[in-house]
C-alpha positions in Angstrom: 53.0 19.4 -14.7 51.7 16.8 -12.2 52.8 19.0 -9.3 51.1 22.0 -10.8 47.8 20.0 -11.3 48.0 18.7 -7.7 48.5 22.3 -6.4 45.5 23.5 -8.4 43.4 20.7 -7.0 44.4 21.4 -3.4 43.7 25.1 -3.8 40.3 24.4 -5.3 39.5 22.0 -2.5 40.6 24.5 0.1 38.5 27.2 -1.6 35.4 24.9 -1.7 35.9 24.0 2.0 36.0 27.7 2.9 32.6 28.2 1.2 31.0 24.9 2.5 28.2 25.3 5.0 29.5 24.7 8.5 28.4 21.7 10.7 25.9 22.9 13.3 24.1 21.6 16.4 20.3 21.2 16.4 19.9 24.8 17.5 21.9 26.1 14.5 25.0 27.0 16.4 28.3 25.9 14.8 30.2 22.8 16.0 33.8 23.4 17.0 35.1 19.8 17.1 33.1 16.8 15.9 36.0 14.3 16.4 36.8 14.5 20.1 34.7 14.7 23.2 35.4 17.4 25.8 37.4 15.9 28.7 38.8 17.0 32.0 42.4 17.1 30.9 44.1 14.6 28.6 43.2 11.5 30.7 40.1 12.8 32.5 36.5 11.8 32.2 34.1 13.2 29.6 32.2 16.3 30.7 28.4 16.3 30.7 28.4 19.8 29.2 29.7 18.5 25.9 26.4 19.3 24.1 27.5 18.0 20.7 28.4 14.6 22.2 25.2 14.3 24.3 23.0 15.5 21.4 24.5 13.1 18.9 23.9 10.1 21.3 20.4 11.3 22.2 19.4 11.6 18.5 21.1 8.3 17.6 19.0 6.4 20.1 15.8 8.0 18.7 16.4 7.6 15.0 13.8 4.9 14.5 10.1 5.3 14.5 7.7 2.4 15.0 7.8 0.1 12.0 4.5 -0.3 10.1 2.7 -3.4 11.2 1.8 -4.0 7.6 3.5 -2.7 4.5 6.8 -2.1 6.4 9.1 -2.3 3.4 8.5 0.3 0.8 9.8 2.3 -2.1 8.4 5.7 -2.9 8.3 7.6 -6.2 6.9 11.0 -7.2 4.9 11.4 -10.4 1.8 12.9 -12.0 -1.6 11.8 -13.2 -3.2 13.3 -16.3 -6.9 12.9 -17.0 -7.9 12.0 -20.6 -11.6 11.4 -20.1 -13.7 14.0 -18.3 -15.8 12.5 -15.4 -17.6 15.7 -14.4 -21.0 13.9 -15.1 -20.4 11.4 -12.2 -18.0 13.3 -9.8 -17.4 16.8 -8.7 -13.8 15.9 -7.8 -11.8 18.5 -9.7 -8.9 16.2 -10.5 -11.1 14.2 -12.9 -11.7 17.1 -15.3 -10.2 16.5 -18.7 -6.6 17.6 -19.0 -6.1 18.1 -15.3 -2.6 17.2 -14.1 -2.3 16.2 -10.5 1.1 15.6 -8.7 1.3 12.4 -6.7 3.5 10.2 -4.5 3.3 6.5 -4.9 4.6 4.0 -2.3 5.2 0.4 -3.4 5.5 -2.0 -0.6 5.3 -5.6 0.7 2.5 -6.3 3.1 3.8 -9.0 5.6 7.6 -9.1 5.6 9.6 -6.5 7.7 11.6 -3.5 6.7 14.9 -4.7 5.2 13.5 -8.1 4.2 14.3 -9.6 0.7 12.1 -8.2 -2.0 12.1 -11.7 -3.5 9.8 -13.1 -0.9 6.2 -13.9 -2.0 3.8 -11.4 -0.6 0.9 -9.2 -1.5 2.3 -5.8 -2.6 1.0 -2.4 -1.6 0.2 0.2 -4.3 -0.6 3.4 -2.3 -1.0 6.7 -4.1 -1.3 10.2 -2.5 -2.8 12.6 -5.0 -2.1 16.2 -4.1 -5.3 17.6 -5.6 -6.6 21.2 -5.7 -9.1 20.3 -2.9 -6.8 18.4 -0.6 -5.1 15.1 -0.6 -6.8 11.9 -1.8 -5.1 8.6 -0.8 -6.0 5.5 -2.8 -4.5 2.8 -0.7 -4.5 -0.4 -2.7 -2.6 -3.5 -3.8 -1.1 -5.1 -6.9 -4.0 -7.6 -6.9 -7.7 -6.7 -7.5 -9.0 -8.7 -4.5 -8.0 -9.5 -0.9 -8.0 -12.4 1.5 -10.8 -11.3 3.9 -14.0 -9.3 3.6 -14.5 -8.0 7.1 -12.1 -5.7 9.0 -12.8 -7.7 12.2 -10.6 -10.4 10.8 -7.7 -8.2 9.7 -5.7 -8.5 12.9 -6.2 -12.3 12.9 -5.1 -12.6 9.2 -2.0 -10.5 9.8 -1.0 -12.4 13.0 -1.3 -15.7 11.1 0.9 -14.4 8.2 3.5 -12.9 10.5 6.4 -14.9 12.1 5.5 -17.2 15.0 5.5 -15.4 18.4 7.6 -18.4 19.6 10.5 -18.5 17.2 10.0 -15.4 15.1 9.9 -17.5 11.9 7.0 -17.4 9.4 5.2 -20.8 9.4 3.0 -22.3 6.7 1.2 -24.3 9.3 0.0 -21.1 11.0 -0.8 -19.5 7.7 -3.0 -22.3 6.4 -4.5 -23.1 9.8 -6.1 -19.6 9.6 -6.9 -19.7 5.8 -8.7 -23.1 6.1 -11.5 -21.1 7.9 -11.6 -18.4 5.2 -12.8 -20.2 2.0 -13.3 -16.8 0.3 -9.5 -16.4 0.4 -9.2 -18.9 -2.5 -9.5 -16.2 -5.1 -6.6 -14.1 -3.6 -4.4 -17.2 -3.1 -4.8 -17.9 -6.8 -3.5 -14.4 -7.5 -0.7 -14.2 -5.0 0.8 -17.6 -5.8 0.7 -16.7 -9.5 3.1 -14.2 -11.1 1.7 -11.3 -9.0 3.2 -12.6 -5.8 6.9 -11.9 -6.7 7.0 -9.1 -9.4 9.9 -8.9 -11.7 9.9 -5.2 -11.1 7.6 -2.6 -9.5 7.2 -1.3 -13.0 5.7 -4.6 -14.2 2.7 -4.9 -12.0 -0.8 -3.5 -12.0 -2.3 -1.6 -9.1 -5.8 -1.7 -7.8 -7.9 0.3 -5.3 -9.4 -3.2 -4.5 -12.5 -1.7 -2.8 -15.5 -0.1 -4.4 -15.8 3.6 -3.8 -18.6 6.1 -4.5 -18.3 9.0 -6.9 -21.0 11.7 -6.6 -21.8 14.7 -8.8 -23.1 18.2 -8.0 -26.7 16.8 -8.2 -26.1 14.4 -5.3 -26.2 11.4 -7.6 -23.7 8.7 -7.0 -22.2 5.6 -8.6 -20.1 2.8 -7.3 -16.6 2.8 -8.9 -13.5 0.6 -8.9 -10.1 2.0 -9.7 -7.7 -0.2 -11.7 -4.2 0.9 -12.8 -2.9 -1.1 -15.8 0.8 -1.1 -16.3 2.0 0.0 -19.8 5.1 -2.2 -19.1 3.0 -5.3 -18.8 2.8 -7.7 -15.8 5.7 -10.1 -15.1 6.6 -12.2 -12.1 9.0 -14.8 -10.8 8.1 -18.3 -9.8 9.6 -19.9 -6.6 12.8 -21.1 -8.4 13.3 -17.8 -10.3 12.8 -15.9 -7.1 15.5 -17.9 -5.3 17.9 -17.3 -8.1 17.2 -13.6 -8.1 17.6 -13.5 -4.3 21.2 -14.8 -4.7 21.9 -12.0 -7.2 20.1 -9.0 -5.7 17.4 -9.2 -3.0 16.7 -5.5 -3.4 15.8 -6.0 -7.1 12.5 -4.1 -6.9 13.9 -0.9 -5.4 17.1 -1.0 -7.4 15.2 -1.4 -10.7 12.9 1.6 -9.9 15.8 3.9 -8.9 17.9 2.8 -12.0 15.0 3.3 -14.4 13.8 6.7 -13.0 17.4 8.1 -12.8 18.0 7.0 -16.4 14.9 8.8 -17.6 12.9 5.6 -18.3 9.6 6.8 -16.6 7.1 4.0 -16.1 3.4 4.6 -16.8 0.1 3.1 -15.8 -3.3 3.8 -17.4 -6.2 4.2 -14.9 -9.3 2.4 -15.9 -12.5 2.7 -13.9 -15.6 0.4 -13.6 -18.9 2.1 -12.9 -21.9 0.5 -11.3 -25.3 2.0 -10.7 -26.6 1.5 -7.1 -29.8 -0.1 -8.5 -27.7 -2.9 -10.0 -26.0 -4.0 -6.7 -28.4 -6.9 -6.3 -28.2 -8.2 -9.9 -25.1 -10.3 -9.4 -24.5 -13.8 -7.9 -21.9 -12.2 -5.6 -21.8 -9.0 -3.5 -20.1 -6.3 -5.5 -19.0 -4.6 -2.3 -17.1 -7.7 -1.2 -13.3 -7.1 -1.6 -12.6 -10.8 -2.2 -14.3 -10.4 -5.6 -13.6 -8.6 -8.9 -16.2 -7.0 -11.1 -15.8 -9.1 -14.3 -15.2 -6.9 -17.3 -17.9 -8.7 -19.3 -20.4 -7.6 -16.6 -18.9 -4.2 -15.7 -16.6 -2.9 -18.5 -13.5 -0.9 -17.8 -13.1 2.6 -19.2 -9.7 4.4 -19.4 -9.8 7.8 -17.8 -6.1 8.9 -17.6 -2.4 8.0 -17.3 0.0 8.1 -14.4 3.7 8.6 -14.9 6.4 8.2 -12.3 9.3 10.5 -12.9 11.2 11.5 -9.7 12.8 9.6 -6.8 12.7 11.0 -3.2 15.8 12.9 -2.0 15.7 11.3 1.4 14.2 7.9 2.2 13.3 8.5 5.8 11.9 11.9 5.5 9.7 11.0 2.5 9.1 7.3 1.9 9.3 6.2 5.5 7.3 9.2 6.9 4.7 9.1 4.0 1.3 8.5 5.7 -1.5 7.0 3.7 -5.1 6.5 4.9 -8.2 5.6 3.0 -10.0 8.3 5.1 -8.1 11.0 3.2 -10.8 11.8 0.7 -11.9 14.9 -1.3 -15.3 16.2 -2.4 -16.7 14.0 -5.1 -15.3 10.7 -3.6 -16.7 8.7 -0.7 -16.1 5.2 0.7 -18.6 2.5 -0.2 -20.2 0.3 2.4 -17.5 -2.3 1.9 -16.9 -3.8 5.4 -13.2 -4.1 5.1 -12.8 -0.5 3.7 -14.9 0.8 6.6 -12.5 -0.7 9.1 -9.5 0.6 7.2 -10.8 4.1 7.3 -10.3 4.1 11.1 -7.3 1.8 11.4 -5.0 3.5 8.9 -5.5 7.0 10.3 -5.1 5.8 13.8 -1.9 3.9 12.9 -0.4 7.0 11.4 -1.1 9.1 14.5 0.6 6.4 16.5 3.6 6.1 14.3 4.2 9.8 13.4 2.0 11.9 15.8 -1.2 13.7 15.5 0.3 16.4 13.3 1.9 14.0 10.8 0.0 15.6 7.9 2.2 18.7 8.4 5.3 16.8 7.2 6.3 17.9 3.7 5.5 14.6 2.0 2.0 14.5 3.6 1.3 18.2 3.4 -1.6 19.2 1.0 -0.8 21.7 -1.7 -3.9 23.7 -0.5 -4.1 25.8 2.7 -5.2 23.8 5.7 -7.7 25.9 7.7 -8.6 23.7 10.6 -8.8 24.5 14.3 -5.8 22.4 15.4 -3.1 24.4 17.0 -1.5 22.0 19.5 -0.2 18.5 19.9 3.3 17.1 19.4 5.4 18.6 16.6 2.9 21.2 15.5 4.6 23.4 12.9 1.5 25.1 11.6 2.6 28.6 12.7 -1.1 29.4 13.4 -1.8 32.9 14.7 -5.6 32.8 15.0 -7.2 33.5 18.3 -10.2 31.3 17.2 -9.7 27.6 17.6 -13.3 26.7 17.7 -16.3 26.8 15.4 -18.7 28.5 14.7 -17.4 32.0 15.2 -18.6 35.4 14.1 -15.0 36.8 14.5 -13.5 34.4 12.0 -16.2 32.4 10.1 -15.1 29.1 8.6 -18.2 28.0 6.6 -18.6 24.4 5.6 -18.4 23.5 1.9 -21.8 22.3 0.7 -20.3 20.0 -2.0 -18.3 18.2 0.6 -21.5 17.1 2.5 -22.0 13.4 2.7 -24.1 12.1 -0.2 -27.5 10.8 0.7 -27.5 7.0 0.6 -30.6 4.9 1.4 -30.2 2.3 4.2 -32.5 -0.5 5.4 -32.5 -3.6 7.6 -31.5 -4.2 11.2 -28.3 -3.9 13.3 -26.8 -7.3 12.7 -23.7 -9.5 12.5 -24.1 -11.6 9.4 -22.3 -12.5 6.2 -23.1 -11.7 2.6 -23.4 -13.6 -0.6 -20.3 -15.7 -0.4 -19.7 -17.3 -3.9 -16.3 -18.3 -2.6 -14.8 -20.3 -5.5 -16.3 -19.3 -8.8 -14.0 -16.4 -9.6 -10.9 -18.4 -8.4 -11.8 -21.1 -10.9 -12.3 -18.5 -13.7 -8.9 -17.0 -12.8 -7.2 -20.4 -12.9 -8.7 -21.2 -16.3 -7.5 -17.8 -17.7 -3.9 -18.7 -16.9 -1.6 -20.0 -19.6 -0.1 -23.5 -19.3 3.1 -22.1 -17.8 1.2 -19.8 -15.4 -0.7 -22.9 -14.2 2.5 -24.8 -13.7 4.1 -22.0 -11.8 1.0 -21.5 -9.6 1.0 -25.2 -8.7 4.7 -25.2 -8.0 4.6 -22.0 -5.9 1.6 -23.0 -3.9 2.8 -26.5 -3.3 6.0 -25.2 -1.9 4.1 -23.7 1.1 1.0 -25.9 1.4 3.3 -29.0 1.2 5.0 -27.9 4.4 1.7 -28.1 6.4 1.8 -31.0 8.8 -1.8 -31.2 9.7 -3.5 -33.5 7.2 -7.0 -32.1 7.8 -5.9 -28.5 7.2 -4.1 -29.5 4.1 -7.1 -31.4 2.7 -9.6 -28.6 3.5 -7.4 -26.2 1.5 -7.2 -28.7 -1.3 -11.0 -29.0 -1.4 -11.2 -25.3 -1.9 -9.0 -25.4 -5.0 -10.9 -28.5 -6.3 -14.2 -26.7 -5.8 -12.8 -23.7 -7.8 -11.7 -26.0 -10.6 -11.3 -29.8 -10.7 -8.0 -29.6 -12.6 -6.7 -27.0 -10.2 -7.6 -29.2 -7.2 -6.4 -32.4 -8.7 -3.0 -31.0 -9.6 -2.5 -29.4 -6.2 -3.5 -32.7 -4.5 -0.9 -34.6 -6.5 1.7 -31.9 -5.9 1.4 -32.2 -2.1 0.8 -35.9 -1.9 -2.8 -35.5 -0.8 -5.7 -38.0 -1.0 -7.9 -37.1 -4.0 -10.9 -39.1 -2.8 -10.8 -37.2 0.5 -10.5 -33.9 -1.4 -13.5 -34.7 -3.6 -15.6 -35.7 -0.7 -14.9 -32.4 1.2 -15.4 -30.4 -2.0 -18.8 -32.0 -2.6 -20.0 -30.6 0.8 -19.0 -27.0 0.0 -21.4 -24.4 -1.2 -20.2 -21.9 -3.8 
């Protein structure tokens, strides 16, 4: 009986092989032998006309594309967003009509650490969503924290350089990190987030996601409101402290990716509720901080959140490189009804992200399947590397009477009043108030973890002046916060208090 079963298996295997798709070269021609190179006789040299050998080696040496400078390690997931509250009164974006279901691709990521790095390392985490809407793709490129370290794009390269490994020994160095941050007091708020539970999520499912910046929604009357987009996890928000992260790293340093794949494949689809905050332009000056400053949140008691829909993640990519690695997000990918605000960091990102994707993937990267809009693209671009548009038009200019391509009136920029002078100046700073409020909102354990996590890095700083400047920021935010941090890193509390007394909030 065993022999008969084995024979059946062998026959079935042979039958399957006979129907399997043959291995081909890049031009589609079948491969005759993929195990042996073509040689001049049994002991002769390999021949250059062995196209399969040459092609395999050529392709192998070109498998990598430039790694993202920021957000290099990522995990992508497909899903959908369903609107539950109609927003037609404030935006003409079709995806915000009640009941509308919009497919999407979300890429979770770490900001600083390279591709292949442990997911247990403390880091801001990217939360970038590509909505495939009926009017083109909208990219909401945010993070798992509602604020950021800096407020002006001119400091973004400096910030990233300081966070990245040393150019001398290629090792990340707390001395470099805090040497930069001591000059950025407005980073105190973000530090209080990222050294809390948000810095090392227990899973990608158990973190919130934020657009961070203010955007503008405008309606068919040309009226606009400033809006923030906040995704609240239905799974709750959980994170690991520095000791728990070290334990997790010893067990599985891919815990975020593995958790997402395991849950999606098991049918446990995570969900987030989208809440928005809406601010009338006339109210921008009513706060003791600049509402367009990305280092600040809009407190709920001042600008309440309203739930407008739910996002569900339900499908993993079939190929990591083709989808997750080649996914290209840019804040400049907007649709009618949504515009950027005058947020200085957002304005810089609009250029930088699009430019980066053109460098990494080429000028036609939006023709790749993961980036391709669901709607027809009707632009005049017919050339450039890897153009697969199959365009047949003789008209690649505009305007034209032969093939008119009229502009869409509702996509015209919304009229926004401006005033003042060309200048290089700061805004209302209020660097410490929200950081103190955040610290006081933490539970006793969350405060303990924050102090332990932050002390692990700040305690490694050798320069006493840098260390005490940072401690004065935490003390200015909250006296208990600063006192505990000073004790944790063996600082001088009198020095900290003296420095804090000179700071303006």
